[in-house]
C-alpha positions, 0 to 999 in steps of 0.5 A: 373260316368255317372251323373258326365259326364252329369253335365260336358256336361251340363256345357259345353253347357251352357258355350258355349251358354252364350259365343254366347249370350254375343257375339251377345249382345256385353255385357262385363261381368266380374263375378269373381272379380268386377261385370262389365256390359257394352254395346257397343252402337256404334253397336246399331241401334235406332228404331226411326230414324235408326241411330247408337249409341243410344237406342230409349228411348234416342231419343230426337226428337219428335215422331210425325212421328211414331204416324201419321203412326199408326193412318193411319193404324188404319183409314185404318183397320177401313174402311176395317172393315165397307166395306160391304161383301157378301157370295156366295154359289154355 
């Protein structure tokens, strides 16, 4: 009896977690009949341009803006590493 209750409890928790995940990701999945998987892109924000409705990999504009930012960051971090440092003990 205890094992059966434990299994039922775990199945209920798993079901609740799956529901919460599917609501957060906006996926539509039908497991029993035909396998239908969908994704609502209208709620997705692009990482590159921050517009709704597409993924970053589908973004058609050049990515030169982002690369410039990365290069600037690398140059600044190198400049900070090369700066002389002194330690003092009292």
